[in-house]
TORMAR-990472 format. One record per residue: x, y, z of N, C-alpha, C in turn; chain; residue number from 1. Coordinates in pm, whole numbers, plus 50000, padded with zeros to 5 digits. Layout:
n.X;n.Y;n.Z;ca.X;ca.Y;ca.Z;c.X;c.Y;c.Z;c;k
X;Y;Z;X;Y;Z;X;Y;Z;A;NUM;
...
//
This chain:
n.X;n.Y;n.Z;ca.X;ca.Y;ca.Z;c.X;c.Y;c.Z;c;k
09454;80726;90118;09496;80666;90246;09372;80648;90333;A;1;
09363;80535;90400;09250;80511;90488;09249;80613;90602;A;2;
09129;80646;90653;09119;80748;90759;09204;80716;90881;A;3;
09207;80586;90923;09283;80550;91042;09432;80570;91020;A;4;
09481;80526;90902;09624;80542;90872;09661;80690;90861;A;5;
09570;80768;90800;09596;80911;90788;09605;80976;90924;A;6;
09517;80937;91015;09519;80993;91150;09648;80958;91222;A;7;
09694;80833;91205;09819;80791;91269;09938;80868;91212;A;8;
09937;80889;91080;10048;80962;91018;10053;81106;91068;A;9;
09938;81168;91079;09934;81305;91130;09979;81312;91275;A;10;
09943;81211;91354;09983;81207;91494;10134;81194;91507;A;11;
10192;81109;91426;10338;81088;91432;10414;81213;91392;A;12;
10364;81285;91292;10434;81407;91250;10421;81517;91355;A;13;
10319;81508;91440;10299;81610;91543;10386;81586;91665;A;14;
10444;81464;91680;10526;81434;91797;10665;81495;91776;A;15;
10710;81582;91867;10841;81644;91849;10952;81542;91862;A;16;
11062;81569;91791;11177;81481;91800;11230;81479;91943;A;17;
11274;81362;91988;11330;81349;92122;11462;81424;92128;A;18;
11491;81478;92246;11616;81551;92266;11669;81523;92405;A;19;
11800;81518;92416;11865;81501;92545;11895;81638;92604;A;20;
11862;81657;92730;11890;81782;92799;12031;81774;92859;A;21;
12105;81882;92846;12242;81883;92896;12272;82021;92952;A;22;
12320;82025;93076;12360;82152;93137;12512;82159;93140;A;23;
12567;82258;93069;12712;82280;93065;12746;82398;93154;A;24;
12857;82388;93227;12901;82497;93314;13052;82510;93308;A;25;
13099;82627;93347;13242;82649;93365;13262;82719;93498;A;26;
13372;82681;93568;13392;82732;93704;13542;82736;93734;A;27;
13595;82854;93749;13732;82873;93796;13724;82879;93949;A;28;
13781;82778;94017;13766;82770;94164;13890;82825;94235;A;29;
13975;82896;94164;14080;82981;94224;14169;82907;94323;A;30;
14274;82845;94272;14374;82779;94356;14312;82672;94447;A;31;
14221;82593;94394;14164;82484;94472;14267;82372;94483;A;32;
14322;82354;94600;14424;82253;94622;14414;82201;94764;A;33;
14459;82078;94785;14466;82019;94919;14608;82022;94973;A;34;
14700;82085;94900;14839;82093;94945;14851;82186;95066;A;35;
14949;82162;95153;14970;82252;95268;15022;82387;95220;A;36;
14996;82493;95297;15037;82628;95254;15187;82642;95231;A;37;
15269;82556;95294;15415;82567;95280;15466;82500;95153;A;38;
15377;82438;95076;15422;82371;94954;15486;82475;94861;A;39;
15608;82447;94812;15677;82547;94729;15608;82578;94597;A;40;
15514;82493;94555;15442;82519;94430;15334;82625;94447;A;41;
15302;82661;94570;15197;82759;94597;15257;82898;94618;A;42;
15186;83002;94576;15237;83138;94597;15234;83176;94744;A;43;
15330;83259;94785;15331;83307;94922;15208;83393;94948;A;44;
15155;83378;95068;15040;83458;95105;14907;83403;95060;A;45;
14908;83285;94995;14781;83226;94953;14700;83185;95075;A;46;
14575;83228;95081;14489;83195;95195;14444;83050;95187;A;47;
14484;82965;95284;14440;82825;95279;14291;82815;95307;A;48;
14225;82725;95241;14082;82707;95264;14060;82619;95387;A;49;
13967;82661;95471;13926;82582;95585;13827;82475;95539;A;50;
13805;82377;95626;13706;82273;95594;13570;82334;95564;A;51;
13535;82439;95637;13405;82504;95615;13398;82567;95476;A;52;
13511;82616;95425;13513;82674;95290;13488;82565;95186;A;53;
13555;82451;95201;13536;82341;95107;13393;82289;95113;A;54;
13337;82285;95234;13198;82240;95247;13103;82337;95177;A;55;
13132;82467;95187;13048;82566;95120;13057;82551;94968;A;56;
13177;82528;94916;13193;82506;94772;13118;82381;94728;A;57;
13120;82277;94810;13048;82154;94777;12897;82179;94772;A;58;
12848;82264;94860;12705;82297;94856;12672;82371;94727;A;59;
12760;82461;94684;12735;82532;94559;12743;82437;94439;A;60;
12832;82338;94445;12839;82240;94336;12709;82161;94327;A;61;
12651;82126;94441;12523;82054;94439;12412;82145;94386;A;62;
12415;82271;94425;12315;82365;94376;12330;82386;94225;A;63;
12452;82391;94178;12477;82406;94034;12417;82289;93957;A;64;
12440;82169;94005;12377;82047;93950;12393;82039;93798;A;65;
12515;82064;93750;12540;82060;93607;12579;81918;93564;A;66;
12557;81889;93438;12599;81760;93383;12748;81758;93352;A;67;
12799;81872;93307;12941;81888;93275;12988;82021;93334;A;68;
13097;82017;93410;13156;82140;93463;13301;82145;93417;A;69;
13333;82244;93333;13471;82270;93297;13536;82343;93414;A;70;
13649;82292;93460;13714;82346;93579;13845;82415;93543;A;71;
13878;82517;93620;14007;82585;93607;14063;82609;93747;A;72;
14196;82609;93754;14270;82632;93879;14236;82526;93984;A;73;
14225;82402;93942;14198;82291;94034;14315;82195;94027;A;74;
14361;82152;94144;14481;82071;94156;14451;81921;94146;A;75;
14375;81882;94045;14358;81741;94017;14235;81677;94079;A;76;
14218;81546;94056;14096;81475;94097;14070;81475;94247;A;77;
14174;81467;94330;14151;81464;94475;14087;81593;94523;A;78;
14134;81706;94471;14074;81834;94509;13932;81845;94455;A;79;
13911;81800;94331;13777;81807;94272;13679;81721;94350;A;80;
13725;81606;94397;13637;81515;94471;13596;81571;94606;A;81;
13667;81672;94651;13627;81738;94777;13507;81830;94754;A;82;
13483;81865;94627;13374;81957;94593;13258;81884;94524;A;83;
13291;81788;94437;13190;81715;94361;13183;81571;94409;A;84;
13063;81514;94405;13041;81376;94446;13107;81280;94347;A;85;
13208;81208;94392;13282;81119;94302;13200;81000;94257;A;86;
13091;80969;94326;13004;80861;94280;12920;80904;94161;A;87;
12898;81034;94147;12818;81089;94039;12904;81138;93923;A;88;
13019;81198;93956;13103;81263;93856;13235;81190;93837;A;89;
13277;81183;93712;13413;81140;93678;13498;81265;93656;A;90;
13627;81256;93688;13715;81371;93679;13823;81348;93575;A;91;
13848;81452;93497;13951;81447;93394;14031;81576;93402;A;92;
14163;81563;93406;14249;81680;93415;14363;81671;93317;A;93;
14414;81790;93280;14530;81795;93192;14643;81714;93254;A;94;
14714;81642;93168;14818;81551;93215;14948;81628;93238;A;95;
14949;81706;93344;15066;81783;93384;15065;81795;93536;A;96;
15173;81850;93593;15186;81854;93738;15155;81990;93798;A;97;
15116;82087;93718;15088;82221;93770;14974;82217;93871;A;98;
14976;82312;93964;14867;82323;94061;14741;82375;93992;A;99;
14757;82478;93908;14643;82537;93840;14614;82463;93710;A;100;
14541;82355;93720;14512;82277;93600;14369;82302;93551;A;101;
14351;82282;93422;14215;82276;93367;14167;82132;93378;A;102;
14036;82115;93375;13981;81980;93383;13830;81980;93370;A;103;
13772;81868;93403;13626;81851;93396;13577;81764;93511;A;104;
13456;81796;93557;13374;81704;93636;13254;81670;93548;A;105;
13234;81542;93518;13133;81499;93420;13049;81387;93478;A;106;
12918;81396;93461;12832;81285;93503;12875;81157;93434;A;107;
12890;81054;93511;12938;80927;93456;12843;80869;93352;A;108;
12713;80904;93360;12616;80852;93264;12640;80903;93122;A;109;
12723;81009;93108;12751;81064;92975;12865;80990;92905;A;110;
12915;80886;92965;13022;80802;92907;13139;80886;92857;A;111;
13195;80969;92945;13304;81058;92901;13432;80982;92867;A;112;
13503;81034;92770;13633;80980;92730;13729;81096;92717;A;113;
13850;81079;92772;13948;81187;92761;14030;81173;92634;A;114;
14044;81285;92563;14127;81291;92444;14264;81348;92480;A;115;
14350;81357;92384;14483;81414;92408;14472;81560;92450;A;116;
14552;81600;92547;14554;81740;92590;14586;81833;92474;A;117;
14532;81954;92479;14578;82058;92389;14699;82123;92458;A;118;
14810;82050;92454;14930;82087;92529;14993;82215;92478;A;119;
14975;82247;92351;15040;82364;92292;14990;82495;92350;A;120;
14874;82493;92418;14826;82615;92482;14922;82663;92591;A;121;
14999;82572;92648;15101;82612;92744;15224;82654;92664;A;122;
15225;82779;92625;15334;82830;92542;15460;82859;92624;A;123;
15452;82837;92755;15569;82856;92843;15599;82728;92918;A;124;
15578;82615;92857;15597;82487;92923;15736;82479;92985;A;125;
15740;82433;93110;15866;82417;93180;15911;82540;93256;A;126;
15848;82655;93232;15885;82778;93302;15825;82777;93442;A;127;
15884;82858;93531;15833;82871;93667;15687;82914;93666;A;128;
15652;83009;93582;15514;83054;93568;15461;83009;93432;A;129;
15449;82878;93417;15399;82825;93290;15250;82855;93276;A;130;
15200;82838;93156;15058;82856;93131;14987;82721;93143;A;131;
14860;82716;93103;14781;82596;93125;14749;82524;92995;A;132;
14756;82393;92998;14710;82312;92886;14557;82314;92880;A;133;
14502;82275;92764;14359;82254;92753;14326;82108;92777;A;134;
14218;82082;92850;14171;81946;92873;14058;81916;92776;A;135;
14070;81806;92702;13984;81774;92589;13912;81642;92617;A;136;
13779;81644;92616;13702;81521;92638;13590;81512;92535;A;137;
13533;81392;92524;13412;81369;92443;13308;81305;92533;A;138;
13185;81358;92528;13074;81298;92601;12968;81254;92501;A;139;
12877;81169;92549;12767;81120;92467;12637;81173;92525;A;140;
12573;81263;92452;12446;81321;92496;12334;81257;92415;A;141;
12264;81162;92474;12160;81093;92399;12214;81019;92280;A;142;
12338;80971;92288;12399;80899;92177;12469;80988;92078;A;143;
12462;81120;92096;12527;81214;92005;12659;81260;92068;A;144;
12773;81246;91999;12900;81289;92058;12911;81441;92062;A;145;
12970;81491;92169;12995;81633;92186;13137;81648;92238;A;146;
13219;81722;92166;13360;81741;92202;13372;81868;92285;A;147;
13441;81860;92399;13448;81971;92493;13594;82000;92529;A;148;
13626;82128;92541;13761;82171;92574;13754;82271;92689;A;149;
13824;82240;92799;13834;82331;92913;13965;82406;92903;A;150;
13958;82541;92911;14078;82622;92892;14090;82728;93000;A;151;
14212;82778;93016;14241;82894;93102;14353;82969;93032;A;152;
14316;83077;92964;14411;83147;92878;14492;83251;92955;A;153;
14591;83305;92887;14683;83402;92946;14609;83530;92987;A;154;
14649;83586;93101;14589;83710;93150;14666;83831;93098;A;155;
14604;83948;93113;14674;84072;93081;14639;84134;92949;A;156;
14542;84077;92877;14501;84134;92747;14350;84118;92733;A;157;
14276;84185;92819;14132;84164;92826;14056;84227;92710;A;158;
14116;84323;92642;14047;84387;92530;14151;84447;92436;A;159;
14104;84494;92320;14193;84559;92224;14256;84460;92128;A;160;
14336;84509;92035;14399;84422;91934;14491;84319;91996;A;161;
14494;84202;91938;14584;84097;91986;14724;84111;91929;A;162;
14737;84177;91816;14866;84181;91748;14948;84304;91786;A;163;
14909;84375;91892;14988;84491;91933;15116;84446;92005;A;164;
15213;84535;92011;15344;84503;92069;15332;84500;92222;A;165;
15275;84397;92271;15253;84379;92415;15272;84231;92443;A;166;
15361;84198;92536;15394;84058;92561;15274;83972;92594;A;167;
15184;84024;92678;15068;83943;92718;14973;83923;92601;A;168;
14952;84026;92521;14864;84013;92405;14926;83923;92299;A;169;
15057;83932;92281;15124;83844;92186;15106;83698;92226;A;170;
15116;83672;92356;15097;83535;92404;14953;83490;92381;A;171;
14857;83576;92413;14716;83541;92392;14688;83520;92243;A;172;
14753;83599;92158;14737;83583;92014;14782;83444;91971;A;173;
14896;83400;92020;14946;83265;91987;14848;83159;92035;A;174;
14796;83177;92155;14698;83081;92207;14571;83080;92122;A;175;
14527;83198;92078;14408;83206;91994;14428;83129;91864;A;176;
14545;83140;91805;14572;83068;91681;14575;82917;91704;A;177;
14627;82875;91819;14626;82732;91853;14483;82683;91872;A;178;
14401;82762;91939;14260;82726;91956;14188;82721;91822;A;179;
14221;82813;91733;14159;82814;91601;14190;82684;91527;A;180;
14311;82632;91545;14345;82504;91486;14261;82391;91543;A;181;
14236;82395;91674;14151;82294;91737;14009;82301;91682;A;182;
13957;82424;91668;13822;82443;91612;13816;82388;91469;A;183;
13916;82417;91388;13918;82368;91249;13920;82216;91246;A;184;
13993;82154;91338;13998;82008;91342;13862;81950;91380;A;185;
13790;82016;91468;13657;81967;91507;13558;81978;91390;A;186;
13573;82083;91310;13485;82099;91193;13515;81990;91090;A;187;
13642;81958;91073;13675;81847;90982;13621;81715;91036;A;188;
13621;81703;91167;13569;81582;91231;13418;81573;91217;A;189;
13352;81686;91198;13207;81688;91182;13132;81665;91311;A;190;
13183;81718;91422;13122;81696;91553;13091;81829;91618;A;191;
12981;81833;91693;12950;81951;91772;13053;81968;91882;A;192;
13081;82094;91919;13185;82115;92019;13155;82240;92100;A;193;
13225;82249;92214;13217;82368;92299;13354;82391;92361;A;194;
13391;82518;92370;13510;82560;92443;13461;82637;92565;A;195;
13502;82591;92683;13452;82648;92807;13570;82688;92895;A;196;
13556;82799;92967;13662;82830;93061;13685;82977;93083;A;197;
13801;83003;93143;13845;83139;93173;13931;83187;93057;A;198;
13872;83269;92973;13941;83321;92855;14028;83443;92889;A;199;
14007;83499;93009;14076;83623;93046;14059;83730;92937;A;200;
13942;83730;92877;13914;83819;92763;13765;83853;92764;A;201;
13734;83980;92747;13594;84022;92755;13515;83983;92631;A;202;
13568;84003;92515;13504;83964;92388;13369;84030;92364;A;203;
13346;84145;92427;13217;84212;92406;13225;84326;92304;A;204;
13344;84355;92252;13357;84457;92148;13322;84395;92012;A;205;
13255;84470;91925;13223;84417;91792;13350;84373;91719;A;206;
13348;84255;91663;13462;84205;91590;13584;84178;91676;A;207;
13563;84139;91803;13675;84114;91892;13778;84021;91827;A;208;
13906;84056;91842;14013;83982;91773;14016;83834;91809;A;209;
13999;83804;91938;14010;83663;91978;13895;83582;91919;A;210;
13774;83634;91932;13659;83561;91879;13666;83549;91727;A;211;
13712;83654;91660;13725;83652;91515;13830;83549;91471;A;212;
13938;83539;91547;14042;83441;91515;13990;83299;91528;A;213;
13909;83274;91628;13856;83139;91649;13751;83102;91546;A;214;
13663;83199;91515;13549;83167;91430;13587;83158;91283;A;215;
13663;83252;91234;13692;83254;91091;13572;83306;91014;A;216;
13588;83334;90886;13481;83397;90807;13360;83307;90784;A;217;
13380;83174;90783;13268;83084;90752;13246;82982;90862;A;218;
13286;83017;90983;13275;82922;91094;13214;82991;91215;A;219;
13084;83013;91214;13022;83088;91325;13033;83014;91458;A;220;
13055;83091;91562;13054;83039;91698;12951;83117;91777;A;221;
12882;83049;91866;12787;83115;91955;12854;83135;92090;A;222;
12855;83259;92139;12907;83288;92273;12788;83301;92366;A;223;
12774;83206;92458;12656;83202;92543;12642;83327;92630;A;224;
12754;83394;92659;12751;83512;92745;12723;83642;92669;A;225;
12709;83634;92537;12690;83755;92457;12566;83831;92500;A;226;
12582;83963;92516;12469;84048;92551;12436;84049;92699;A;227;
12520;83986;92781;12493;83979;92925;12612;84035;93003;A;228;
12585;84080;93125;12691;84122;93217;12696;84023;93332;A;229;
12811;84018;93397;12837;83918;93499;12807;83975;93638;A;230;
12710;83919;93710;12676;83971;93843;12766;83919;93955;A;231;
12865;83835;93923;12949;83773;94026;13029;83878;94103;A;232;
13010;83885;94235;13079;83981;94321;13065;84125;94268;A;233;
12952;84156;94209;12937;84286;94143;12908;84399;94241;A;234;
12835;84372;94348;12804;84476;94445;12716;84584;94386;A;235;
12729;84705;94441;12642;84815;94402;12675;84869;94263;A;236;
12797;84842;94215;12836;84898;94085;12772;84825;93967;A;237;
12703;84716;93992;12637;84643;93884;12728;84540;93819;A;238;
12675;84474;93717;12748;84366;93654;12871;84413;93578;A;239;
12965;84319;93558;13090;84347;93486;13094;84261;93360;A;240;
13181;84294;93267;13195;84207;93149;13244;84068;93190;A;241;
13195;83968;93121;13240;83831;93144;13383;83812;93092;A;242;
13462;83732;93163;13584;83677;93106;13576;83524;93104;A;243;
13477;83468;93174;13448;83324;93165;13340;83307;93059;A;244;
13365;83218;92963;13273;83206;92849;13248;83059;92815;A;245;
13140;83040;92741;13109;82911;92678;13084;82939;92531;A;246;
13171;82886;92445;13158;82903;92300;13116;82769;92241;A;247;
13020;82773;92148;12970;82651;92086;12974;82662;91935;A;248;
13004;82550;91868;13009;82547;91723;12993;82406;91670;A;249;
13013;82392;91541;13001;82261;91479;12860;82204;91480;A;250;
12761;82291;91493;12622;82247;91505;12569;82258;91646;A;251;
12658;82253;91747;12614;82261;91886;12555;82397;91918;A;252;
12592;82499;91839;12535;82633;91862;12384;82633;91843;A;253;
12332;82538;91766;12188;82531;91742;12115;82459;91856;A;254;
12189;82400;91946;12127;82323;92055;12104;82407;92180;A;255;
12156;82528;92185;12146;82609;92307;12002;82652;92329;A;256;
11954;82635;92451;11820;82681;92486;11824;82832;92509;A;257;
11742;82901;92436;11738;83047;92445;11705;83089;92589;A;258;
11781;83185;92640;11755;83237;92774;11802;83149;92888;A;259;
11886;83049;92859;11926;82954;92964;12055;82992;93035;A;260;
12121;83102;92995;12244;83141;93063;12215;83174;93210;A;261;
12297;83118;93299;12283;83144;93441;12420;83166;93504;A;262;
12424;83251;93607;12542;83268;93690;12500;83237;93833;A;263;
12567;83140;93895;12535;83103;94032;12612;83197;94125;A;264;
12544;83299;94173;12607;83402;94257;12610;83353;94401;A;265;
12723;83370;94466;12737;83326;94605;12650;83412;94697;A;266;
12598;83347;94800;12516;83420;94898;12600;83507;94989;A;267;
12730;83473;95002;12819;83550;95088;12851;83685;95022;A;268;
12854;83791;95102;12881;83924;95051;13010;83984;95106;A;269;
13067;83923;95207;13192;83973;95266;13304;83959;95162;A;270;
13371;84069;95125;13478;84060;95025;13587;83960;95061;A;271;
13607;83934;95189;13709;83836;95230;13676;83696;95181;A;272;
13549;83669;95154;13508;83537;95109;13548;83510;94964;A;273;
13587;83613;94892;13635;83592;94754;13753;83497;94753;A;274;
13840;83505;94852;13957;83418;94858;13922;83280;94913;A;275;
13818;83272;94992;13781;83144;95053;13690;83061;94962;A;276;
13612;83128;94880;13529;83059;94780;13602;83067;94647;A;277;
13576;83170;94570;13646;83196;94445;13609;83335;94398;A;278;
13698;83398;94324;13663;83527;94264;13585;83509;94135;A;279;
13561;83385;94096;13477;83352;93981;13354;83274;94028;A;280;
13240;83299;93968;13118;83222;93995;13094;83123;93881;A;281;
13024;83013;93908;12990;82919;93801;12897;82984;93697;A;282;
12929;82963;93570;12850;83013;93458;12798;82891;93382;A;283;
12670;82891;93348;12613;82772;93283;12514;82808;93175;A;284;
12490;82711;93086;12386;82720;92986;12332;82580;92962;A;285;
12215;82572;92898;12151;82442;92875;12140;82414;92724;A;286;
12157;82286;92692;12144;82241;92553;12029;82140;92544;A;287;
11970;82137;92426;11877;82030;92390;11941;81960;92268;A;288;
11996;81844;92291;12070;81772;92186;11975;81674;92119;A;289;
11944;81691;91990;11851;81599;91924;11912;81459;91914;A;290;
11831;81361;91946;11877;81221;91941;11861;81164;91802;A;291;
//
């Protein structure tokens, strides 16, 4: 090979492959609604948010500056638009009428498309205290599709076996099996994916039942919160186990930037602000998606 051609070939091999940067976040904003306090769909005693509270949440959304935010406990696009800039973000929510819906705020440049809801996650559909559907979307990161699911699972079974004789754990077990079916479908589809949201489950015990049910023996999942404690509203007692998680698989687990997990902790320290902001803080991680 001629010296000039050899030099060019070596230069080209030294150039790293291009990658799209993507910041994924999940945020349970705790009964975010614009409905009046007397609305019968709202629980009695719910503290209504003042305009200043909504403005503070909007400032935190700008500080978060994520490309994709999986949302929980948000009452649809109008409420989301009070927190996120609607010119920048598109909103997608589960197609149901519940106040506490799952959804997404997604940068419009990612060409998001909404898929069919994972409706079966609401194992109490039609009940007064129904559960939440999963919101399913696909985004394009540098031309590479990424399938995303926002969830809010049943509370009351944060640790221990899922198959024990306990109503809340039995419900969570059913939801875990439904999620495992969604994961299996994504693997057959051959697409990278992430499940983001409020799992109401710590998943920090070795071989945790929920995580094991989702992953299966030959289907590894990366939990972005693994090995970390949650500083949100922690105070002097230190961090607590996460119940908000970001799980990645289908190849997307290889895109996570090491050390990129972040929790956006509120500057307010007054415990009363937990109801005015949220008892959950935004949790995020960064991906480098090869083009």
